[in-house]
C-alpha positions, 0 to 999 in steps of 0.5 A: 500500500505504501509503494502505491501511495508513494508512486502516486506522489511521485507521479504528481511531483513529476507532472508538476516538475514538467509543468514548471520546466515548460512554463519556467523555461519560456517553452510556448505551448500550442494554442488550441483554437476553433475556426469556422465559416463557409466555403463554395466548392466546384467539383469537376470530373477529370476528363480522360483520367485513368482512375485505377482502383477508384470509380472516378477521379475529380478535381476540387476548387474551394473558396473559403470565407470566415475565420479561414480566408483563401482558396484550395485545390485538390484531387478526389478519388471515389469508390462506388459499390453495388449497394445503392447509396453506399460508397467512399472517397479520399481526397487531398487538398492544398489550402492557401490563405489566412487563418485568423490573420496568419498567412500560409498554406497547409494540406488537408487529407479526407476520408469519407464513407456512406452506407445505404444513404446514411451513416456518413463517416467523414475524417479530415485532418491537417497533414502533419508538417504541412503548414507553411509560413505563419501556419508552420506547426498547424495541426487539427481536424476539420468537419463539414456540414451542408445546410440548405445547399450551403457548405460550412466548415469547423476547424479544431486546431493547434498552432504555436504562438505567432512569435514562436512561428516567426522565430523558426523562420 
């Protein structure tokens, strides 16, 4: 019993020491943030493209407004199935713009599925290490929703403080 109690005290002390070291040495912790807004998207089939294992290949162009202002270009591959309303897609898009005033670019990776017209599963992540300029160090996930034909995004992200990003460049 004493060893377990002592272990708990040691873990608390170690955690406190790490916090003091991080805060006391000027190490800046990433800022946890949320950005949201709208986007317009133009999806165009890639003519003459060999889809390979995919059912189709599409080109994406998006224009973002709100907390993220900019444009993106991307590629999407789709997978249809013999079950009506079921399928999947993967996409990669490069976003160029400003996120709450911080300029740069980053890459998003998409994976989405739908089962029989429902049970939508969508995962969109910021590719680690893809942020440039003032967006260097950006990590996060994006969600998308469509209401009455209007596309909305929500980006949950972390980003080193602006002064730290400037020092690295």
